[in-house]
VOBAMAR-660742 format. One record per residue (C-alpha): chain; x, y, z. Coordinates in steps of 0.2 Angstrom, whole numbers, always signed. Each point is the difference from the previous one (the first is absolute). Example, Ala and Ser with C-alpha at 12.3 -4.5 7.8 and 13.67 -1.06 7.14 Angstrom:
% residues 2
mol->A	px->+62	py->-22	pz->+39
mol->A	px->+6	py->+17	pz->-3
***
This chain:
% residues 604
mol->A	px->+832	py->+733	pz->+521
mol->A	px->-3	py->-16	pz->+10
mol->A	px->-4	py->-17	pz->-7
mol->A	px->-19	py->-2	pz->-2
mol->A	px->+2	py->-18	pz->+5
mol->A	px->+1	py->-2	pz->+18
mol->A	px->+17	py->-10	pz->+4
mol->A	px->+0	py->-4	pz->-19
mol->A	px->-14	py->-12	pz->+3
mol->A	px->-18	py->+1	pz->-8
mol->A	px->-11	py->+1	pz->+15
mol->A	px->-16	py->+0	pz->-10
mol->A	px->-9	py->-17	pz->+1
mol->A	px->-17	py->-6	pz->-3
mol->A	px->-8	py->-17	pz->+2
mol->A	px->-18	py->-8	pz->+2
mol->A	px->-5	py->-4	pz->+18
mol->A	px->-5	py->-17	pz->+3
mol->A	px->-11	py->+5	pz->+15
mol->A	px->-19	py->-3	pz->+1
mol->A	px->-5	py->+7	pz->-17
mol->A	px->+13	py->-7	pz->-11
mol->A	px->-7	py->-15	pz->-10
mol->A	px->+8	py->+0	pz->-17
mol->A	px->+16	py->-4	pz->-9
mol->A	px->+8	py->+12	pz->-13
mol->A	px->+11	py->-14	pz->-6
mol->A	px->+5	py->-17	pz->+5
mol->A	px->+12	py->-12	pz->-10
mol->A	px->-9	py->-16	pz->+4
mol->A	px->-18	py->+6	pz->-5
mol->A	px->-5	py->+3	pz->-18
mol->A	px->-14	py->+14	pz->+0
mol->A	px->-16	py->-7	pz->-8
mol->A	px->-12	py->+12	pz->-9
mol->A	px->-18	py->-5	pz->+4
mol->A	px->-15	py->+4	pz->-10
mol->A	px->-12	py->-11	pz->+9
mol->A	px->-5	py->-3	pz->+18
mol->A	px->+12	py->-11	pz->+10
mol->A	px->-7	py->-18	pz->+0
mol->A	px->+7	py->-17	pz->-2
mol->A	px->+5	py->-11	pz->+15
mol->A	px->+2	py->+14	pz->+11
mol->A	px->-19	py->+4	pz->+0
mol->A	px->-9	py->-12	pz->+10
mol->A	px->-17	py->+9	pz->+3
mol->A	px->-9	py->+13	pz->-11
mol->A	px->-18	py->+7	pz->+2
mol->A	px->-6	py->+13	pz->-13
mol->A	px->-18	py->+4	pz->+3
mol->A	px->-1	py->+6	pz->-18
mol->A	px->+3	py->-18	pz->-6
mol->A	px->-15	py->-12	pz->+1
mol->A	px->+11	py->-15	pz->+1
mol->A	px->+3	py->+3	pz->+19
mol->A	px->-19	py->-4	pz->+2
mol->A	px->+0	py->-16	pz->-10
mol->A	px->+1	py->-17	pz->+8
mol->A	px->+0	py->-13	pz->-13
mol->A	px->-10	py->-16	pz->+5
mol->A	px->+15	py->-11	pz->+2
mol->A	px->+7	py->+13	pz->+12
mol->A	px->-16	py->+3	pz->+11
mol->A	px->+4	py->+0	pz->+18
mol->A	px->-15	py->-9	pz->+7
mol->A	px->-8	py->+1	pz->+18
mol->A	px->-13	py->-14	pz->+3
mol->A	px->-11	py->-4	pz->+14
mol->A	px->-3	py->-17	pz->+8
mol->A	px->-11	py->-5	pz->-15
mol->A	px->+12	py->+5	pz->-13
mol->A	px->-9	py->+15	pz->-5
mol->A	px->+10	py->+16	pz->-4
mol->A	px->+1	py->+14	pz->+12
mol->A	px->+2	py->+18	pz->-5
mol->A	px->+17	py->+7	pz->+0
mol->A	px->+5	py->+17	pz->+6
mol->A	px->-17	py->+9	pz->-3
mol->A	px->-2	py->+15	pz->+11
mol->A	px->-16	py->+2	pz->+10
mol->A	px->+2	py->+19	pz->-1
mol->A	px->+0	py->+10	pz->-16
mol->A	px->-4	py->+18	pz->+1
mol->A	px->-2	py->+12	pz->-15
mol->A	px->+9	py->+16	pz->+1
mol->A	px->+4	py->+16	pz->-10
mol->A	px->+12	py->-4	pz->-14
mol->A	px->+12	py->+14	pz->-5
mol->A	px->+9	py->-8	pz->-15
mol->A	px->-12	py->-11	pz->-9
mol->A	px->-13	py->-13	pz->+1
mol->A	px->-2	py->-14	pz->+13
mol->A	px->+3	py->-16	pz->-9
mol->A	px->-4	py->-12	pz->+14
mol->A	px->+7	py->-9	pz->+15
mol->A	px->+15	py->-11	pz->-2
mol->A	px->+1	py->-15	pz->+11
mol->A	px->+16	py->-9	pz->-4
mol->A	px->+16	py->+5	pz->-10
mol->A	px->+14	py->-10	pz->-8
mol->A	px->+18	py->+5	pz->-3
mol->A	px->+4	py->+2	pz->-19
mol->A	px->+17	py->-8	pz->+3
mol->A	px->+7	py->-14	pz->+11
mol->A	px->+16	py->-4	pz->+9
mol->A	px->+10	py->-12	pz->-10
mol->A	px->+4	py->-11	pz->+16
mol->A	px->-18	py->-1	pz->+6
mol->A	px->-6	py->-17	pz->+6
mol->A	px->-18	py->-6	pz->-1
mol->A	px->-4	py->-18	pz->-2
mol->A	px->-18	py->+1	pz->+5
mol->A	px->-7	py->+0	pz->+18
mol->A	px->-16	py->-4	pz->+9
mol->A	px->-2	py->+9	pz->+17
mol->A	px->-14	py->-6	pz->+10
mol->A	px->+2	py->+12	pz->+14
mol->A	px->-1	py->+16	pz->-10
mol->A	px->-17	py->+4	pz->+9
mol->A	px->+9	py->+3	pz->+17
mol->A	px->+9	py->+15	pz->-7
mol->A	px->-7	py->+5	pz->-17
mol->A	px->-16	py->+7	pz->+7
mol->A	px->+10	py->+14	pz->+9
mol->A	px->+5	py->+11	pz->-14
mol->A	px->-12	py->-4	pz->-14
mol->A	px->+9	py->-14	pz->-8
mol->A	px->-15	py->-10	pz->+3
mol->A	px->-17	py->+10	pz->+0
mol->A	px->-12	py->-4	pz->+14
mol->A	px->-17	py->+8	pz->+2
mol->A	px->-11	py->-6	pz->+14
mol->A	px->-16	py->-7	pz->-7
mol->A	px->-16	py->+6	pz->+7
mol->A	px->-8	py->-11	pz->+13
mol->A	px->+16	py->-10	pz->+3
mol->A	px->-2	py->+1	pz->+19
mol->A	px->+13	py->-14	pz->+3
mol->A	px->+13	py->+7	pz->-12
mol->A	px->+1	py->-16	pz->-10
mol->A	px->+7	py->+10	pz->-15
mol->A	px->+14	py->+8	pz->+11
mol->A	px->+4	py->-17	pz->+6
mol->A	px->+0	py->-8	pz->-17
mol->A	px->+11	py->+14	pz->-7
mol->A	px->+13	py->-2	pz->+14
mol->A	px->+1	py->-19	pz->+0
mol->A	px->-5	py->-5	pz->-18
mol->A	px->+8	py->+12	pz->-12
mol->A	px->+14	py->-6	pz->-11
mol->A	px->+13	py->+9	pz->-11
mol->A	px->+5	py->-8	pz->-16
mol->A	px->+15	py->+8	pz->-8
mol->A	px->+3	py->-7	pz->-17
mol->A	px->+17	py->-5	pz->-5
mol->A	px->+10	py->+11	pz->-12
mol->A	px->-7	py->+17	pz->+4
mol->A	px->+14	py->+10	pz->+7
mol->A	px->-8	py->+18	pz->-1
mol->A	px->-1	py->+10	pz->+16
mol->A	px->-19	py->+1	pz->+4
mol->A	px->-7	py->+15	pz->+10
mol->A	px->-18	py->+1	pz->+7
mol->A	px->-10	py->+15	pz->+5
mol->A	px->+0	py->+1	pz->+19
mol->A	px->-17	py->+0	pz->+9
mol->A	px->-8	py->-5	pz->+16
mol->A	px->-15	py->-9	pz->+8
mol->A	px->-3	py->+10	pz->+16
mol->A	px->-8	py->+15	pz->-9
mol->A	px->+11	py->+12	pz->+10
mol->A	px->+10	py->+6	pz->-15
mol->A	px->-2	py->+3	pz->-18
mol->A	px->+14	py->-3	pz->-13
mol->A	px->-5	py->+9	pz->-16
mol->A	px->+11	py->-1	pz->-16
mol->A	px->-6	py->+4	pz->-18
mol->A	px->+7	py->-2	pz->-17
mol->A	px->-1	py->+17	pz->-9
mol->A	px->+1	py->+3	pz->-19
mol->A	px->+12	py->+14	pz->-3
mol->A	px->-2	py->+10	pz->-17
mol->A	px->+18	py->+5	pz->+0
mol->A	px->+16	py->-10	pz->-4
mol->A	px->+2	py->-8	pz->+17
mol->A	px->-15	py->-11	pz->-4
mol->A	px->-10	py->-9	pz->+13
mol->A	px->+5	py->+0	pz->+18
mol->A	px->-5	py->-5	pz->+17
mol->A	px->-8	py->+12	pz->+12
mol->A	px->+3	py->-4	pz->+19
mol->A	px->-12	py->+7	pz->+12
mol->A	px->+4	py->-11	pz->+15
mol->A	px->+2	py->-17	pz->-8
mol->A	px->+16	py->-9	pz->-6
mol->A	px->+6	py->-17	pz->-7
mol->A	px->+9	py->-13	pz->+9
mol->A	px->+7	py->-18	pz->-4
mol->A	px->+12	py->-13	pz->+5
mol->A	px->+16	py->-4	pz->-10
mol->A	px->+5	py->-15	pz->+10
mol->A	px->-8	py->-14	pz->+10
mol->A	px->+8	py->-7	pz->+16
mol->A	px->+2	py->-18	pz->+0
mol->A	px->-1	py->-2	pz->-19
mol->A	px->+12	py->+4	pz->-14
mol->A	px->-12	py->+13	pz->-8
mol->A	px->+9	py->+16	pz->-2
mol->A	px->-3	py->+13	pz->-14
mol->A	px->+11	py->+14	pz->+6
mol->A	px->+17	py->-2	pz->+8
mol->A	px->+0	py->+3	pz->+19
mol->A	px->+18	py->+6	pz->-1
mol->A	px->+11	py->+7	pz->-14
mol->A	px->+19	py->-2	pz->-3
mol->A	px->+3	py->+19	pz->+1
mol->A	px->-13	py->+12	pz->-4
mol->A	px->-19	py->+3	pz->-4
mol->A	px->-10	py->+14	pz->-7
mol->A	px->-18	py->+4	pz->+2
mol->A	px->-7	py->+13	pz->-13
mol->A	px->-18	py->+7	pz->+0
mol->A	px->-9	py->+14	pz->-9
mol->A	px->-11	py->+9	pz->+12
mol->A	px->-11	py->+16	pz->+1
mol->A	px->-3	py->+7	pz->+17
mol->A	px->-15	py->+12	pz->+0
mol->A	px->+1	py->+18	pz->+7
mol->A	px->-18	py->-3	pz->+7
mol->A	px->-8	py->-16	pz->+4
mol->A	px->-15	py->-1	pz->-11
mol->A	px->-4	py->-19	pz->+3
mol->A	px->-17	py->+4	pz->+9
mol->A	px->-1	py->-17	pz->+9
mol->A	px->-15	py->-6	pz->+9
mol->A	px->+6	py->-9	pz->+15
mol->A	px->+16	py->-1	pz->+11
mol->A	px->+17	py->-4	pz->-7
mol->A	px->+16	py->-5	pz->+8
mol->A	px->+7	py->+17	pz->-2
mol->A	px->-15	py->+7	pz->+10
mol->A	px->+4	py->-10	pz->+15
mol->A	px->+19	py->-2	pz->-1
mol->A	px->+4	py->+18	pz->-5
mol->A	px->+19	py->-2	pz->+2
mol->A	px->+1	py->-14	pz->-12
mol->A	px->-6	py->+9	pz->-16
mol->A	px->+10	py->+0	pz->-16
mol->A	px->+6	py->-18	pz->+0
mol->A	px->+2	py->-5	pz->-18
mol->A	px->+11	py->-16	pz->+1
mol->A	px->+2	py->-13	pz->+14
mol->A	px->+10	py->-16	pz->+2
mol->A	px->-1	py->-13	pz->+14
mol->A	px->-13	py->-10	pz->+9
mol->A	px->-17	py->+7	pz->-2
mol->A	px->-6	py->-5	pz->+17
mol->A	px->+5	py->-7	pz->+17
mol->A	px->-4	py->-18	pz->+4
mol->A	px->-18	py->+0	pz->+6
mol->A	px->+2	py->-17	pz->+7
mol->A	px->+12	py->+6	pz->+13
mol->A	px->-12	py->-2	pz->+15
mol->A	px->-14	py->-11	pz->+6
mol->A	px->-17	py->+8	pz->-6
mol->A	px->-16	py->-7	pz->+4
mol->A	px->-12	py->+14	pz->-5
mol->A	px->-11	py->+11	pz->+9
mol->A	px->-14	py->-13	pz->+4
mol->A	px->+10	py->-15	pz->+5
mol->A	px->-15	py->-7	pz->+10
mol->A	px->-11	py->-2	pz->-16
mol->A	px->-3	py->-18	pz->-5
mol->A	px->-13	py->+3	pz->-13
mol->A	px->-2	py->+13	pz->-14
mol->A	px->+2	py->+19	pz->+2
mol->A	px->-15	py->+9	pz->+8
mol->A	px->-4	py->+18	pz->+2
mol->A	px->+11	py->+10	pz->+12
mol->A	px->+15	py->-11	pz->-3
mol->A	px->+15	py->+4	pz->-12
mol->A	px->-5	py->+1	pz->-18
mol->A	px->+14	py->-11	pz->-5
mol->A	px->-1	py->-15	pz->+13
mol->A	px->+4	py->-17	pz->-7
mol->A	px->-1	py->-18	pz->+5
mol->A	px->+14	py->-6	pz->+1
mol->A	px->+12	py->+12	pz->+8
mol->A	px->+18	py->+3	pz->-5
mol->A	px->+6	py->-11	pz->+14
mol->A	px->-10	py->-14	pz->-8
mol->A	px->+7	py->+1	pz->-17
mol->A	px->+16	py->-9	pz->-7
mol->A	px->+7	py->+0	pz->-17
mol->A	px->+12	py->-12	pz->-10
mol->A	px->+16	py->+9	pz->-4
mol->A	px->+12	py->-3	pz->-15
mol->A	px->+9	py->-15	pz->+8
mol->A	px->-17	py->-9	pz->+4
mol->A	px->+0	py->+4	pz->+18
mol->A	px->-16	py->+6	pz->+9
mol->A	px->+3	py->+16	pz->+9
mol->A	px->-11	py->+11	pz->+11
mol->A	px->-4	py->+18	pz->-5
mol->A	px->+2	py->+7	pz->+18
mol->A	px->+16	py->-2	pz->+10
mol->A	px->+9	py->-10	pz->+6
mol->A	px->+9	py->-4	pz->-16
mol->A	px->+7	py->-17	pz->-3
mol->A	px->+17	py->-7	pz->-4
mol->A	px->+2	py->-15	pz->-11
mol->A	px->+16	py->-11	pz->+2
mol->A	px->+2	py->-14	pz->-12
mol->A	px->+11	py->-14	pz->+7
mol->A	px->+6	py->-14	pz->-11
mol->A	px->+14	py->-8	pz->+11
mol->A	px->-7	py->-16	pz->+6
mol->A	px->+12	py->-1	pz->+14
mol->A	px->-6	py->+17	pz->+6
mol->A	px->-18	py->-4	pz->-3
mol->A	px->-3	py->-18	pz->+7
mol->A	px->+3	py->-7	pz->+17
mol->A	px->+4	py->-18	pz->+4
mol->A	px->-12	py->-12	pz->-7
mol->A	px->-14	py->-7	pz->+11
mol->A	px->-14	py->-11	pz->-6
mol->A	px->-8	py->-1	pz->+17
mol->A	px->+2	py->+7	pz->+17
mol->A	px->+9	py->-16	pz->+5
mol->A	px->+13	py->+0	pz->-12
mol->A	px->+19	py->+2	pz->+5
mol->A	px->+2	py->+17	pz->-9
mol->A	px->-9	py->+14	pz->+8
mol->A	px->-10	py->+11	pz->-11
mol->A	px->+0	py->+19	pz->+1
mol->A	px->-16	py->+8	pz->+5
mol->A	px->-9	py->+16	pz->-4
mol->A	px->+17	py->+10	pz->-1
mol->A	px->+5	py->-10	pz->-15
mol->A	px->-7	py->+6	pz->-17
mol->A	px->-17	py->-7	pz->-2
mol->A	px->+5	py->-15	pz->+11
mol->A	px->+10	py->-7	pz->-15
mol->A	px->+11	py->-16	pz->+2
mol->A	px->+13	py->-8	pz->-11
mol->A	px->-12	py->-15	pz->-4
mol->A	px->-13	py->+11	pz->-8
mol->A	px->+13	py->+10	pz->-10
mol->A	px->-6	py->+2	pz->-18
mol->A	px->+14	py->+11	pz->-7
mol->A	px->-10	py->+16	pz->-1
mol->A	px->+3	py->+16	pz->+9
mol->A	px->-9	py->+7	pz->+15
mol->A	px->-6	py->+18	pz->+2
mol->A	px->+1	py->+7	pz->+17
mol->A	px->-12	py->+14	pz->+3
mol->A	px->+2	py->+13	pz->+14
mol->A	px->-6	py->+17	pz->+4
mol->A	px->+12	py->+15	pz->+0
mol->A	px->+6	py->+4	pz->+17
mol->A	px->+6	py->+16	pz->+8
mol->A	px->+11	py->+2	pz->+15
mol->A	px->-10	py->+5	pz->+16
mol->A	px->+12	py->-5	pz->+14
mol->A	px->+18	py->+5	pz->-3
mol->A	px->+5	py->-6	pz->+18
mol->A	px->+14	py->-13	pz->+2
mol->A	px->-9	py->-15	pz->+8
mol->A	px->+16	py->-6	pz->+9
mol->A	px->+1	py->+17	pz->+9
mol->A	px->-19	py->+2	pz->+4
mol->A	px->-5	py->-18	pz->+3
mol->A	px->+4	py->-11	pz->+15
mol->A	px->+3	py->-19	pz->+0
mol->A	px->-15	py->-10	pz->-5
mol->A	px->-12	py->-7	pz->+12
mol->A	px->-15	py->-9	pz->-5
mol->A	px->-6	py->-2	pz->+18
mol->A	px->+6	py->+5	pz->+17
mol->A	px->+8	py->-16	pz->+4
mol->A	px->+12	py->-1	pz->-15
mol->A	px->+19	py->+0	pz->+1
mol->A	px->+2	py->+17	pz->-7
mol->A	px->-5	py->+14	pz->+11
mol->A	px->-11	py->+14	pz->-7
mol->A	px->+4	py->+18	pz->+3
mol->A	px->-13	py->+10	pz->+10
mol->A	px->-7	py->+18	pz->-1
mol->A	px->+17	py->+7	pz->-4
mol->A	px->+0	py->-8	pz->-17
mol->A	px->-10	py->+9	pz->-13
mol->A	px->-18	py->-5	pz->+1
mol->A	px->+6	py->-16	pz->+8
mol->A	px->+4	py->-8	pz->-17
mol->A	px->+9	py->-16	pz->-3
mol->A	px->+8	py->-7	pz->-15
mol->A	px->-14	py->-12	pz->-2
mol->A	px->-13	py->+14	pz->-1
mol->A	px->+10	py->+10	pz->-13
mol->A	px->-12	py->+2	pz->-15
mol->A	px->+13	py->+6	pz->-13
mol->A	px->+6	py->+16	pz->-8
mol->A	px->-13	py->+2	pz->-14
mol->A	px->-18	py->+1	pz->-4
mol->A	px->-11	py->+0	pz->-15
mol->A	px->+2	py->+16	pz->-11
mol->A	px->-18	py->+7	pz->+0
mol->A	px->+5	py->+16	pz->-9
mol->A	px->+12	py->+5	pz->-14
mol->A	px->+8	py->+16	pz->-2
mol->A	px->-9	py->+7	pz->-16
mol->A	px->+11	py->+16	pz->+1
mol->A	px->+16	py->-10	pz->-2
mol->A	px->-5	py->-5	pz->-18
mol->A	px->+1	py->+19	pz->-4
mol->A	px->+18	py->+2	pz->+3
mol->A	px->+8	py->+7	pz->-16
mol->A	px->-16	py->-7	pz->-9
mol->A	px->-9	py->+16	pz->-5
mol->A	px->+5	py->+15	pz->-10
mol->A	px->-10	py->+13	pz->-9
mol->A	px->+4	py->+15	pz->-12
mol->A	px->-10	py->+16	pz->+2
mol->A	px->-3	py->+17	pz->-6
mol->A	px->-5	py->+12	pz->+14
mol->A	px->-14	py->+13	pz->-2
mol->A	px->+14	py->+13	pz->-2
mol->A	px->+8	py->-8	pz->-14
mol->A	px->+15	py->-9	pz->+8
mol->A	px->+4	py->-18	pz->-5
mol->A	px->+8	py->-13	pz->+11
mol->A	px->-2	py->-17	pz->+9
mol->A	px->-7	py->-7	pz->+16
mol->A	px->+6	py->-16	pz->+7
mol->A	px->-6	py->-10	pz->+15
mol->A	px->+12	py->-4	pz->+14
mol->A	px->-5	py->-11	pz->+14
mol->A	px->+7	py->+4	pz->+17
mol->A	px->+1	py->-11	pz->+16
mol->A	px->-1	py->+5	pz->+18
mol->A	px->+1	py->-11	pz->+16
mol->A	px->-16	py->+1	pz->+11
mol->A	px->+0	py->-11	pz->+16
mol->A	px->+14	py->-10	pz->-7
mol->A	px->-10	py->-4	pz->-16
mol->A	px->+5	py->+7	pz->-17
mol->A	px->-14	py->+10	pz->-8
mol->A	px->+2	py->+6	pz->-18
mol->A	px->-7	py->+16	pz->-7
mol->A	px->+2	py->+10	pz->-16
mol->A	px->+6	py->+16	pz->-6
mol->A	px->+4	py->+8	pz->-17
mol->A	px->+15	py->+6	pz->-9
mol->A	px->-4	py->+13	pz->-13
mol->A	px->+10	py->+13	pz->-10
mol->A	px->-6	py->+12	pz->-13
mol->A	px->+6	py->+13	pz->-13
mol->A	px->-3	py->+18	pz->+1
mol->A	px->-18	py->+5	pz->-3
mol->A	px->-6	py->+5	pz->-17
mol->A	px->+10	py->-12	pz->-11
mol->A	px->-16	py->-8	pz->-5
mol->A	px->-11	py->+13	pz->-8
mol->A	px->-19	py->-2	pz->-3
mol->A	px->-11	py->-1	pz->-15
mol->A	px->+13	py->-6	pz->-12
mol->A	px->+7	py->-17	pz->-4
mol->A	px->+17	py->-4	pz->+7
mol->A	px->+11	py->-15	pz->-1
mol->A	px->+5	py->-6	pz->+17
mol->A	px->+15	py->-12	pz->+1
mol->A	px->+6	py->-9	pz->+16
mol->A	px->+17	py->-8	pz->-2
mol->A	px->+10	py->-11	pz->+13
mol->A	px->+18	py->-5	pz->-3
mol->A	px->+8	py->-12	pz->+13
mol->A	px->+18	py->+0	pz->+5
mol->A	px->+6	py->-15	pz->-9
mol->A	px->-7	py->-13	pz->-12
mol->A	px->-6	py->-17	pz->+6
mol->A	px->-1	py->-16	pz->-10
mol->A	px->-15	py->-12	pz->+0
mol->A	px->+6	py->-9	pz->+15
mol->A	px->+4	py->+15	pz->+10
mol->A	px->-16	py->+8	pz->-3
mol->A	px->-8	py->-14	pz->+9
mol->A	px->+11	py->+1	pz->+16
mol->A	px->+9	py->+16	pz->+1
mol->A	px->-5	py->+13	pz->+12
mol->A	px->-9	py->+16	pz->-5
mol->A	px->+12	py->+13	pz->-8
mol->A	px->+2	py->+18	pz->+2
mol->A	px->-2	py->+11	pz->-16
mol->A	px->-7	py->+16	pz->-7
mol->A	px->-19	py->+4	pz->-2
mol->A	px->-2	py->+13	pz->-13
mol->A	px->-16	py->+10	pz->-6
mol->A	px->-2	py->+8	pz->-17
mol->A	px->-14	py->+11	pz->-6
mol->A	px->+0	py->+2	pz->-19
mol->A	px->+17	py->-8	pz->-2
mol->A	px->+8	py->+12	pz->+13
mol->A	px->+8	py->-7	pz->+15
mol->A	px->-8	py->+10	pz->+15
mol->A	px->+3	py->-10	pz->+15
mol->A	px->+12	py->-13	pz->+6
mol->A	px->+0	py->-11	pz->+16
mol->A	px->+17	py->-7	pz->+4
mol->A	px->+4	py->-15	pz->+10
mol->A	px->-18	py->-7	pz->-3
mol->A	px->-3	py->-18	pz->+5
mol->A	px->-5	py->-12	pz->-14
mol->A	px->-18	py->-5	pz->+1
mol->A	px->-3	py->-19	pz->+0
mol->A	px->-18	py->-5	pz->+2
mol->A	px->-2	py->-16	pz->+10
mol->A	px->-13	py->-13	pz->+6
mol->A	px->-10	py->+1	pz->+15
mol->A	px->+4	py->-11	pz->+15
mol->A	px->-15	py->-11	pz->-3
mol->A	px->-4	py->-16	pz->-9
mol->A	px->-1	py->+3	pz->-19
mol->A	px->-18	py->-6	pz->-1
mol->A	px->-6	py->+14	pz->+12
mol->A	px->+9	py->+14	pz->-10
mol->A	px->-4	py->-2	pz->-18
mol->A	px->+2	py->+16	pz->-10
mol->A	px->+4	py->+10	pz->+15
mol->A	px->+19	py->+3	pz->+0
mol->A	px->+10	py->+5	pz->-16
mol->A	px->-13	py->+13	pz->-6
mol->A	px->+1	py->+15	pz->-10
mol->A	px->-12	py->+15	pz->+0
mol->A	px->-3	py->+12	pz->-14
mol->A	px->-8	py->+16	pz->+4
mol->A	px->+0	py->-2	pz->+19
mol->A	px->+7	py->-8	pz->+15
mol->A	px->-9	py->-14	pz->+9
mol->A	px->-15	py->-4	pz->+11
mol->A	px->+8	py->-11	pz->+13
mol->A	px->-14	py->-9	pz->+9
mol->A	px->-13	py->+14	pz->-2
mol->A	px->-12	py->-10	pz->-11
mol->A	px->+5	py->-18	pz->+7
mol->A	px->-13	py->-12	pz->+3
mol->A	px->+1	py->-17	pz->+9
mol->A	px->-12	py->-12	pz->+8
mol->A	px->-12	py->+11	pz->+11
mol->A	px->+5	py->+16	pz->-10
mol->A	px->+15	py->+11	pz->+5
mol->A	px->+11	py->-3	pz->+14
mol->A	px->+1	py->+17	pz->+10
mol->A	px->+17	py->-5	pz->+6
mol->A	px->+6	py->+2	pz->-18
mol->A	px->-2	py->+18	pz->+0
mol->A	px->+7	py->+13	pz->+0
mol->A	px->+15	py->-8	pz->-8
mol->A	px->+17	py->+7	pz->-5
mol->A	px->-3	py->-1	pz->-19
mol->A	px->-17	py->+9	pz->+0
mol->A	px->+6	py->+14	pz->+12
mol->A	px->+15	py->+3	pz->-12
mol->A	px->-4	py->-6	pz->-18
mol->A	px->-19	py->+1	pz->-1
mol->A	px->-1	py->+14	pz->-13
mol->A	px->+0	py->+3	pz->-18
mol->A	px->+6	py->+12	pz->-14
mol->A	px->-14	py->+12	pz->-6
mol->A	px->+2	py->+3	pz->-19
mol->A	px->+3	py->-8	pz->-16
mol->A	px->+12	py->-14	pz->-5
mol->A	px->+4	py->-4	pz->-18
mol->A	px->+15	py->-12	pz->+0
mol->A	px->+11	py->-11	pz->+12
mol->A	px->+16	py->-9	pz->-4
mol->A	px->+12	py->-10	pz->+11
mol->A	px->+18	py->-3	pz->-6
mol->A	px->+12	py->-12	pz->+9
mol->A	px->+17	py->+5	pz->-8
mol->A	px->+11	py->+15	pz->-2
mol->A	px->-11	py->+14	pz->-5
mol->A	px->+11	py->+15	pz->+0
mol->A	px->-3	py->+18	pz->-2
mol->A	px->+1	py->-1	pz->-19
mol->A	px->-13	py->-14	pz->+0
mol->A	px->-12	py->+10	pz->+11
mol->A	px->+3	py->+16	pz->-11
mol->A	px->-3	py->-11	pz->-16
mol->A	px->-17	py->-6	pz->+6
mol->A	px->-5	py->+17	pz->+5
mol->A	px->+5	py->+7	pz->-17
mol->A	px->-9	py->-14	pz->-9
mol->A	px->-17	py->+3	pz->+9
mol->A	px->+0	py->+19	pz->+5
mol->A	px->-10	py->+5	pz->-16
mol->A	px->-14	py->-13	pz->+4
mol->A	px->-2	py->+9	pz->+17
mol->A	px->+1	py->+18	pz->-7
mol->A	px->+17	py->+4	pz->+7
mol->A	px->+13	py->+11	pz->-8
mol->A	px->+19	py->-3	pz->-2
mol->A	px->+2	py->+11	pz->+15
mol->A	px->-13	py->-8	pz->+11
***
């Protein structure tokens, strides 16, 4: 009888695979297991919304975010122009919620108080500032005042993330959301029927920051959602989903909420009007036009709204700034003329700095002047001969006008590079992400940018309908960064993981870390536009944008609206955002602590 052990060696072996669906440790010597009997909180949890907790609707008077007009009167904040009643399956409608505030804050948040006098330029676009055109306002003075005279006052000390219900002023779309009273243990929840919430967590050009723009290693987003099997919203009007049918199901979004709407020169549809608006002209015409308007930025410089943008160079070296002194034209030392900064001389040096202002330039002629231009000749009798017809256009060095010209248009799509990501549940119950990628092509020796999307989804059916489910999204980067490295280190690769009811159901390997960034525009003209988060939807882009003389047709269609203008249809109860090492055990713990509230069994 032979030996039952092949070659006297035990060939039976078993081990856990660390492939896509492995996300736990049975044991590890340097970690002490912690038994939790509460929801994970503490320093890790930097944002939390629970629609059954009335504190998310409260704004104590010392923390009021105020928007004022030119007379100091308060402007309404975040009120929707469109509310539509609809059938309620789970309880009673409690009302429309305008603004919600996080129940917890980030320990390193910064807010020393700010006044933003240019909020009207951008706040009007997504309902952050409410505007209703008054009857009989044929010259659109109310629109002009809202755009130019609105001021945002952010009180110091309030470090809660504030989200506002999205709305619009064109009347083309409706954004209904309602609070619903739930008789079961889940409590009150928010029903989304085409609307969503949006807010900024960082202001460019200021130190205001209530959520980190980057984390040392990992972050986790956790939501309790209920996707209906049948849409019973009964909405009157057109929603984003009705038009952008491929964008349905977005429930979370990070990045810029819109492109730079001041990327081009826009003078409206009735540029010849010199008086008030009259019948037959655009309903939004204003005097002045966008090209007539300037604003003062954070550094105190006056800048135009329309391109070309300005560069400001502050010079404080007197030997670089001042020419030889000349009290009169007959003095021994000659004086530099117009080429010298402001015609300064040493004799009128006062010790202050000089700010040089110049428009941004773009290269329009990349030829080498030494190759294409002949010897200079001011007249036919000069010493240096001039090349004739064989020379390109008969040019001479003295007629060479330079390589650059004023930049009259910015590339608004360049602001979107790695600056927009949304998480989505598809109609067939798959879950995944969509990220915007800007591509570049060369047309007639000019670089032209465009946009395309990168997206990836799980198998269908992992998100079921008509039951509450805990959706968790977890990103773990390859490597840990310190505070300094988080500011300067390039984006890392990592794993993006999706969980449903604490079960890991989908993993994206080699996922590029998402780092939101500012727009390539002066801070005064992009207040509250970059560094945004949306809850319950994607983003509008420039669909509802308004400027002097109304909407700029060249703003649309835009990359953002084509790819992210859509919302989640269904119910949302909670949202949490963590910025430290939430592992599988933590996610499982949170599910176990709350499953009974949502009517789920142990085996759900």
